[in-house]
N, C-alpha and C positions, 0 to 999 in steps of 0.2 A: 699448253702442255697438259697431259692427262695425269691425274693423281692416281698413282698405282699403289699408294699406301693402304694397307689393311690395318685393322685394329691389332696392333702388335701384341697387345695383351691377350687377345683372343685367337689370333691366327699368325703367329710368328713364322711358321713354316711356309704358309702361302706367300708371305712377303719375301722370304728367302727364295722360293721357287721362281717368282716373277723376276726378282733381281738376277738370279742365275740365267734365266731365259733372255733377259734384256742384254746381258753381257756375253752370252754365248749363242751365236746365230744358229749353230747346228742344233742345240737343245731347243731353241725357240721354234725352229722348223719342225722338229719332232713333236713338240707339244701341240703345234697347230694341226699337223697331219694325223698323228696317232698318239693322242694324249695317254692312252693306257700303256703303250710301249714306253713313252717318255717317262711316265711315272715309275715304271718297273726299274728303269735305270736310276732315276732320281732317288727312289726309296732306299737304295743301297747306301746312300750318303746321309739322307735326312728322312724323317718319318712324318708323313701326313696321317691324320686320323682318317678312318673310313669315311666320315662325313666330308672332310676336306677333299679326299680323293674323288668322291661323288660329285662335288662341286666342280672340280677341275675337269672331269670327264664329261660333264654336262654342257660344256662350251663347244659349240659347233659353228663352222663356217666363219670364224674370225678372219679378218683380212690381214692382220699382222699381230705381232705380240702385244702391241699397245691396245689394239681392239680387244684381244683376248683378256688382257689385264683389266680393262674397263668393264667388260662383261662379268668377269669373275668378281670384281669389286662390287658391282651392282647386286650380284647374287648373294654375296656375303652380307650386304646391308639389308636384304629382305628379311622380314620377320620370320622366325622359325615356325613351321606349321606342324 
């Protein structure tokens, strides 16, 4: 099983985003195919910071939402430059 948990203290909205995508197949599909459009819908309910939005939209060619979450998690764990 893939650990999709982010540092809740630092990125609670990213964790909520992934939880929503895992539980909603349509949202997951939108996030995989057109993350910018998915975020436009998502951001009406919750708010990601510009940095978090950039992280989400930087994920390309994920095979499924679990792959997407793993890649996003890896990016969050990278040191800030």
